[in-house]
Residue, then its C-alpha position, 0 to 999 in steps of 0.5 A: m293484800e288491797f291497797f291504792i296509792t295517791q300522789h301529792n306535791s304536799l303534805t297536810l300535818r295529819e300526813v306528815a306525822e302518818v309518814k313520821t310514824l311509818i319511819a319510825a316504825v320501819a327503823i325499829e323494824d330494820g334498825l335504821a332509817p329507811l329514808g336518808e337526810h335530804v328526805l327527812i328535812h324535806l318532811h320536817h320544813g316542807g321543801d322541795q317544791d318539785a318532789i313528788q310523794l306517793l302514799a300508799r293505803n290499806e282498806e282500812n285507810e292506813l298508811i303502809g308505804y311512802l315514797h319521795l320522788d325527787t325530780t330537782d336534779t336534772v342532771a343525775g336524774p330523779a332519785v326515789e327513796v322508799a319505806v314499806q310498814p313491815d306487816a305490809r312487805g312481801q306483797g308487791l307494794g314497795t314494786a307497785m310504789v316504784k313502778t308508779a313512780e317510773t311513770l312519773t319521770n317522763g322516761q328518765p330513768i330512776r336512781l333509788w337509794a337503798h340504806g344499809l345492806n339489810g334493808t328492803a330497798h336493797f331487795l326491792a332494787n335487785a328484784l326490779g333488775y336496777a343496776k349499782v352506781r354508788e356506794l356509801w360507806q357507813m364506818r364506826r368507832s367506839l369512843f371507849t377506846p383510846f385514840n392518839t392526839c394530833k397537833v395543829p400547826d402553829e399558824i392555824n386556829i381551830r375555833n367554832f363556827v359563829i352563826g350570823q358570821d361564818e355562813d357566807a365564807w363557810l358555804a364558798v370554802n364547802k363549794e369549793i372542796f366538794s365542787l365534785h361531790p353531787d350532794q355536799g357541794s351544791w348547798t346553798r344558804e337555805d340549805l344551811e340554815i334549815r340545818i342550823s335550824e335542826s334540834w340537833f345543831d349545836p355550834a359547839g360542836f361545829f369546828l372550823a380551821t383558819d389560817s393567820h388571816d381567819n380564813i377558813i380552810g377546814f371544818n368538822w362539823t359533828k352531830i349528835h342523834g339517836g336516842h329519844q330525842h330524834g326519832d328517825h334514828q332508831h338506835p342509841e344515842m350516837g355521834e357523827i362526823y357529819v361533815l369533814g373537809v380541807m381546803p386543797g393546798s392545805e393536805g400535808k399539814s395532818l388537818g384532816r387528822a387533826l380536825t377529826i380528833h378535835g371532833l372525836e375528843y367533843l363527841r367523847d366529852h358528852g359521854l357518847p359510847a361511838v361516832m359514825l361516819y359516811v364516805e364514798a367507798q371509792n375514795e380510798r384516801a379518806i377511808k385510810l385516814y379514818e381506818s388509821i384513827g379506829f374506824n370500821h366498815w359498818d355498813t353501806d347505802i347503795m344508789f341503784r339505777e334503772n335499766 
């Protein structure tokens, strides 16, 4: 198969539509989206001015491959996510795109995300000899099976996030809770507002735990995606514990459990059949909490690094 690869710092609306069609085709074939949320938001909103995008086309000028090269993290290094049209697999296209990306990083080793153990990027990383450096578990739970309630301490109140009021306070708490987390803890006001503008956002599913002075000490941000409304996720509509955190010093009050169950009740009341979440594979404390509430390991996203 003949193909050619072009490099872009930005895409036209037509090219974005082509990429989204490609992502949907891969998601249908593999049962999961080939790209992470960060890349999908970039496509929707045109962020990451320093990102490089590679488009691969066949002789008929049809888009058969897409690669997103994020060069914004000067500490961890450049990160790549890639999608290859199902009919174009096994012919060297994925390897050619990653090798092209390697020439654009000024010698910095590339990090390659593979979403799901059965995704093609996982096999591509192994074929390239990349080393596994990070694992992110996806856990799921049925919402048809019961779960125990968990009483919130009397001095703590759970309320909804208020747009135009809680942004800065939430960002400060998020930064402190996830100070060691490379993705979540660095969110800016723009990062938050972009997600608030997404079609799935609903403040009714964004819960804040506050003390007697209305200071935020924990939160559970839930999400509903999938189904016909969100084509990037080719699976039936499902709930998600999107981001959950408890402030240091507020542990020992079962606040994480209470917030999780509060979110599950909200998602169940919307008639959803199941709920998912992501958690670092080495975060044994969080995994133990989720398993005690009925979550099970479903799949694994893996970050590989170029040797």
